[in-house]
N, C-alpha and C positions, 0 to 999 in steps of 0.2 A: 575805046571811048564812043565811037561812032556807034556802038552797037546798044551801048547804054542812051546814048540820045534817041536813037529810034525807038527804042523801048519806051521810052517816056513821050515820046509824039504819039507812037500807037495809042497809048494808055489816053492822052487827051483827044485823039480823034474819035477814038471809038467810043468814049464816054464810059467804061467801063466803073461799073458801080460796085465797089468793093463790098459797102456794108450787107450786101446780099449773101455773100459768098460764107464769111464765116464772123465770128465776131472779133472785134480788135483785141489784139493781146498787147497790154504797154506794159513795157520791163524798163524799170529804172535801178541802176547801180550806183555805186558810189563815187564813180566820176560823174554824174549826172545825166547818161547818154537817156535819152527816151528812144523807145526803138518800138516802132508797130508793125507787125506781121499780118498779112492779108494772102488770101488764096483769091486769085483772079480766074475763075473759070473759064470765062469769053475769051483767053488767051494762053491760057494753062502755064500760070507762073505761079510761084511762091514768090512773093514780095514783100523785102524786107527794107522797112524806111526808116532813116535815122530822123527825128524831129527837133530841129534846133542843131548847133554844133555839136560834131564829132570830132572829138579832140585827139582820140586815138585809135590807131587800126583796130578793127575787130573781125574774127574769124568765123565765117559762120557755116556750121557742119550741116548737113540734110543725113539723117538716120531714119531706117523704115522701122516696123512696129517689131522685128525680132532682133534690131540690135546692128544691123549692119548697115555700116558705113555706104551711102549714096555718089554724094558729092559735097564739094568744098568750095566756098568762096570767100572771098575779104570786102568788107565795107572800110574803106579808106578812110585815113585822116582827110577830114574836109568834105566828105560825099556824104549824099543823103541817099543810095538807095545803091541795092542788091539786089539780086534774085535767082531761083532756080529754075529751069524749065521741066514742066511735069509731064512732057508728052509723052514721053518713054515710062511714066511710071503707073503704076496700076493704083485703083481706087484702095482708099485705106487709110489710115494714120500714120502719120510720119513725125520725126521730132526735130525741131530746130533748137543748135545748139550754138549762142554764142559764146564765145571765149575772147575774153579782153584784158587788159593786163590787173585787173583788180578781181577777176574772178569769172565765173561760167554760169550763164541763164539758159533754163531750158525750157520750150513752148511746144505746145504740141498743135500740127496743123491737120486737119481731114483734107484728104484729096478724094474728090465725089465727080466725078466724069460721069455725062449723059451717054 
């Protein structure tokens, strides 16, 4: 919880402008979850943000372009933020797979470091 809080504070303090990194990806499923996915280049994070009330635990997986599983995290019921640290990743396309109780949603993210 402390790490999550420090990430939120970091984002607020350094005023990261997510809109300049990738376009917003909004995912809506049958349980009315809205999720936005951002790549924050300055902090080297892929951020998954739930907009509204998250009623179920969502499993979130990061997969590279060759289909290799990289990491997994959980967006817990009632939480609004999950993230993947991209410091050890190479530039390229990655897939975010969101698994909920009613199905799976897949979104692509491009990691581009300077």
